[in-house]
PAGU-194714 format. One record per residue (C-alpha): x, y, z; residue number from 1. Coordinates in steps of 0.001 Angstrom, whole numbers, plus 500000, padded with zeros to 6 digits. Layout:
BEGIN
[[X; Y; Z]; NUM] ...
//
This chain:
BEGIN
[[493092; 108950; 723018]; 1] [[490997; 108541; 725940]; 2] [[492333; 106739; 729027]; 3] [[491249; 104757; 731834]; 4] [[492683; 103345; 734801]; 5] [[491117; 099793; 735468]; 6] [[490976; 098939; 739300]; 7] [[490471; 095480; 740116]; 8] [[491142; 092649; 742436]; 9] [[494380; 090498; 741177]; 10] [[491837; 087273; 741252]; 11] [[489853; 088972; 738247]; 12] [[493103; 089576; 736321]; 13] [[492072; 087434; 733493]; 14] [[488754; 089142; 732640]; 15] [[490596; 092514; 733095]; 16] [[493240; 091676; 730731]; 17] [[490730; 090416; 727903]; 18] [[488782; 093766; 728794]; 19] [[492083; 095798; 728229]; 20] [[492855; 094248; 725072]; 21] [[489442; 095060; 723803]; 22] [[489508; 098541; 724986]; 23] [[493261; 098928; 723638]; 24] [[491851; 097729; 720214]; 25] [[489380; 100687; 720115]; 26] [[492034; 102966; 720820]; 27] [[491769; 103610; 724283]; 28] [[494709; 104074; 726437]; 29] [[494482; 101586; 729633]; 30] [[496406; 101693; 732841]; 31] [[496995; 098420; 734412]; 32] [[498874; 098178; 738046]; 33] [[500223; 094988; 737112]; 34] [[501481; 096010; 733769]; 35] [[502978; 099585; 735050]; 36] [[504307; 099178; 738447]; 37] [[507688; 097761; 738799]; 38] [[509722; 096477; 741761]; 39] [[510636; 099094; 744080]; 40] [[507914; 101528; 742930]; 41] [[505842; 103279; 745736]; 42] [[502308; 101860; 745198]; 43] [[500412; 104799; 746337]; 44] [[502661; 107242; 744581]; 45] [[502230; 105380; 741336]; 46] [[498747; 104567; 741507]; 47] [[497853; 108093; 742884]; 48] [[499627; 109646; 739728]; 49] [[497967; 107216; 737266]; 50] [[494582; 107716; 738634]; 51] [[494921; 111550; 738410]; 52] [[496687; 111405; 734911]; 53] [[493590; 109114; 733394]; 54] [[490580; 110593; 732125]; 55] [[488351; 107648; 733473]; 56] [[488570; 105144; 736596]; 57] [[486997; 101878; 735914]; 58] [[486327; 099707; 739084]; 59] [[485448; 096099; 738240]; 60] [[483087; 094980; 740809]; 61] [[483100; 091417; 741870]; 62] [[482886; 089300; 745030]; 63] [[486524; 089473; 745409]; 64] [[487011; 093249; 744581]; 65] [[484167; 094711; 746988]; 66] [[486088; 092905; 749902]; 67] [[489486; 094008; 748984]; 68] [[491079; 096788; 751161]; 69] [[493310; 098000; 748494]; 70] [[490872; 098435; 745879]; 71] [[488603; 100304; 748109]; 72] [[491822; 102459; 748718]; 73] [[491766; 103212; 744868]; 74] [[488306; 104073; 744480]; 75] [[488432; 106556; 747534]; 76] [[491229; 108309; 745784]; 77] [[489160; 108338; 742309]; 78] [[485986; 109425; 744016]; 79] [[487891; 112251; 745804]; 80] [[489295; 113398; 742187]; 81] [[485767; 113453; 740989]; 82] [[484147; 115481; 743565]; 83] [[487071; 117958; 743233]; 84] [[486928; 118236; 739370]; 85] [[483072; 118140; 739229]; 86] [[483815; 115681; 736312]; 87] [[482340; 112354; 736034]; 88] [[485195; 109875; 736018]; 89] [[484460; 106810; 738031]; 90] [[482569; 103916; 735881]; 91] [[481319; 100912; 737755]; 92] [[481917; 097865; 735874]; 93] [[479795; 094879; 737210]; 94] [[481533; 091327; 736757]; 95] [[479772; 089536; 739235]; 96] [[476104; 090213; 740753]; 97] [[477227; 091846; 743909]; 98] [[475976; 094372; 745997]; 99] [[476875; 098034; 744985]; 100] [[478893; 100008; 747488]; 101] [[476568; 103072; 748566]; 102] [[478647; 105599; 747100]; 103] [[478243; 104185; 743750]; 104] [[474633; 103041; 743772]; 105] [[473454; 106216; 741810]; 106] [[475798; 105539; 738688]; 107] [[475130; 103804; 735778]; 108] [[477266; 100504; 735358]; 109] [[478483; 098615; 732705]; 110] [[477293; 094835; 732990]; 111] [[479562; 092325; 732214]; 112] [[477974; 089697; 734207]; 113] [[477217; 087356; 731062]; 114] [[478359; 087325; 727431]; 115] [[474756; 088146; 726636]; 116] [[474843; 091684; 728615]; 117] [[478653; 092140; 727670]; 118] [[477485; 092261; 724173]; 119] [[474938; 095243; 724854]; 120] [[476977; 097107; 727229]; 121] [[480445; 097258; 725616]; 122] [[479381; 099562; 722876]; 123] [[477884; 101790; 725639]; 124] [[481089; 101571; 727455]; 125] [[482969; 102715; 724578]; 126] [[480552; 105539; 723982]; 127] [[481054; 106505; 727260]; 128] [[484759; 106801; 727148]; 129] [[484482; 108520; 723570]; 130] [[486007; 105896; 721773]; 131] [[484805; 103718; 718723]; 132] [[484305; 100062; 718218]; 133] [[487424; 098341; 717075]; 134] [[487710; 097108; 713607]; 135] [[489468; 093732; 714042]; 136] [[489828; 091392; 716742]; 137] [[492885; 091489; 719176]; 138] [[495585; 089028; 718509]; 139] [[496682; 086643; 721294]; 140] [[500029; 086844; 722471]; 141] [[502556; 084558; 720645]; 142] [[503251; 081387; 722096]; 143] [[506734; 081358; 723963]; 144] [[509500; 079002; 723554]; 145] [[509863; 076356; 726195]; 146] [[512493; 076720; 728695]; 147] [[514325; 074655; 731118]; 148] [[512297; 074059; 734160]; 149] [[514029; 075707; 737175]; 150] [[510844; 076767; 739252]; 151] [[507244; 075714; 739938]; 152] [[506013; 077880; 737331]; 153] [[508382; 076908; 734756]; 154] [[508066; 073133; 735385]; 155] [[503992; 073746; 734756]; 156] [[505047; 075656; 731622]; 157] [[507271; 072557; 730376]; 158] [[504717; 069999; 731357]; 159] [[501737; 071837; 729922]; 160] [[499768; 070115; 727146]; 161] [[497465; 071844; 724517]; 162] [[493741; 071450; 725406]; 163] [[491747; 070334; 722555]; 164] [[488382; 069365; 721892]; 165] [[488298; 065760; 721604]; 166] [[484546; 064299; 721174]; 167] [[481045; 065394; 721474]; 168] [[479398; 063324; 724367]; 169] [[476171; 062367; 723032]; 170] [[474826; 060523; 726150]; 171] [[475736; 063483; 728440]; 172] [[474310; 066138; 726313]; 173] [[470656; 067155; 727432]; 174] [[467777; 069587; 726844]; 175] [[467382; 071325; 730313]; 176] [[463976; 072670; 729530]; 177] [[461485; 071172; 727095]; 178] [[459967; 074582; 726215]; 179] [[462868; 075490; 724454]; 180] [[465012; 074126; 721627]; 181] [[468402; 074993; 723607]; 182] [[470592; 071891; 724868]; 183] [[473600; 071775; 726996]; 184] [[475962; 070495; 724507]; 185] [[478694; 068579; 726270]; 186] [[482239; 068584; 724101]; 187] [[484691; 066479; 725890]; 188] [[488335; 067905; 726081]; 189] [[491617; 066004; 725636]; 190] [[492055; 066529; 729520]; 191] [[490855; 068926; 732443]; 192] [[492416; 072119; 731959]; 193] [[494019; 074051; 734821]; 194] [[491880; 076478; 736628]; 195] [[493795; 079840; 735470]; 196] [[493092; 078098; 731902]; 197] [[489457; 077962; 732829]; 198] [[489420; 081736; 733903]; 199] [[490948; 082932; 730646]; 200] [[488196; 080578; 728748]; 201] [[485709; 082428; 730799]; 202] [[487098; 085769; 729836]; 203] [[487212; 085038; 726096]; 204] [[483598; 084172; 726012]; 205] [[482731; 087004; 727925]; 206] [[482847; 089255; 724717]; 207] [[480396; 087895; 721808]; 208] [[481819; 088188; 718394]; 209] [[478618; 087687; 716390]; 210] [[474630; 087727; 716804]; 211] [[474462; 083908; 717016]; 212] [[476749; 083897; 720131]; 213] [[475842; 081063; 722876]; 214] [[476898; 080792; 726201]; 215] [[479739; 078403; 726975]; 216] [[481575; 077342; 730052]; 217] [[484130; 074663; 731439]; 218] [[482748; 071838; 733337]; 219] [[485444; 069490; 734647]; 220] [[487025; 068084; 731270]; 221] [[484055; 069195; 729372]; 222] [[483205; 072682; 727427]; 223] [[479334; 072959; 727571]; 224] [[477805; 074941; 725188]; 225] [[474001; 076287; 725431]; 226] [[472718; 076184; 721798]; 227] [[470376; 074370; 719404]; 228] [[472245; 071198; 718380]; 229] [[472541; 072062; 714762]; 230] [[473966; 075335; 715473]; 231] [[477005; 073621; 716846]; 232] [[478285; 072593; 713466]; 233] [[477103; 075790; 711639]; 234] [[478173; 078453; 714000]; 235] [[479938; 077398; 717565]; 236] [[482273; 074849; 716508]; 237] [[484745; 077106; 714865]; 238] [[484406; 079921; 717602]; 239] [[485148; 077072; 720521]; 240] [[488307; 075620; 718531]; 241] [[489400; 079262; 718156]; 242] [[488706; 080161; 721540]; 243] [[490419; 076686; 723140]; 244] [[493500; 077369; 721051]; 245] [[493667; 081117; 722318]; 246] [[493361; 079994; 725783]; 247] [[496467; 077606; 725355]; 248] [[498355; 080450; 724085]; 249] [[497197; 082814; 726625]; 250] [[497986; 080348; 729519]; 251] [[501374; 079637; 728524]; 252] [[502019; 083288; 728326]; 253] [[500749; 083644; 731927]; 254] [[503028; 080894; 733203]; 255] [[505766; 082476; 731344]; 256] [[505024; 085935; 733282]; 257] [[504965; 083878; 736492]; 258] [[508438; 082492; 735722]; 259] [[509941; 085882; 734710]; 260] [[508628; 087390; 738285]; 261] [[509909; 084334; 740189]; 262] [[513616; 084947; 738283]; 263] [[513472; 088716; 739185]; 264] [[512750; 087819; 742906]; 265] [[515510; 085154; 743015]; 266] [[517864; 087645; 741339]; 267] [[517243; 090010; 744067]; 268] [[517332; 087509; 746770]; 269] [[520718; 086415; 745336]; 270] [[522036; 089733; 745199]; 271] [[521018; 090183; 749175]; 272] [[522723; 086960; 749986]; 273] [[525781; 088148; 748270]; 274] [[526097; 091315; 749885]; 275] [[525439; 089555; 753449]; 276] [[528308; 087111; 752456]; 277] [[530790; 090029; 751696]; 278] [[529769; 091695; 754867]; 279] [[530367; 088565; 756683]; 280] [[533984; 088579; 755334]; 281] [[534487; 092026; 756210]; 282] [[533434; 091125; 759821]; 283] [[536131; 088558; 759834]; 284] [[533957; 085652; 760070]; 285] [[535176; 083881; 756901]; 286] 
//
């Protein structure tokens, strides 16, 4: 089983999680710092160990990561390993059109800047890793049960209502280029989705699932799909309904992660405060 360390900015986490899921379904072992590092671990030691034990180092290149000092530090560790082992292990993965760092410009990169390019580049990435295309799509996380709101994230989780596609806005849909039959078809949503939900949707749509796949994006309280109008019924509506449902599930799972993180931090803080209260008693201030 080939393994890869995915170096990225935390601001690109939703794309990276989806990429990790796609890679894992193809039999690739993926190392993500957000999944592997625990409270109290030494970041430098854990990441250095993960880089040295992984077969490949994938660096996600975006406007966020190219300015991240921590990403640059991880990349230097990987490039140092590559030079010492004389083995090609660093794989640039382009998420946005950014200027490549000078030391990566002579490398071939995996282009995920659009769903069309993702469709062509993902099999090539798997081949570079020595893996085969997945035989079935990855299942989304199970929908968590609601919890009593105690923190900001728990309140968001409790208050979140499923986003659904409510209507096709005929008046808003239009043909942006008369030389082509492709329209921007505006599908009204039940309400405007949160920012993180939109990021999850963008990550979902970055990986095409069939040859008729079309570009789609969130615009306020609309999903816009760029397609021939009659394709909407024949191909895209089923995909979009499924994508929206998966985004609802994954957004809830994301909020649940945040509540669990907040709970762990709160427990650590409570223990520290209790230790200080006990110290206060020992000092005779009670």
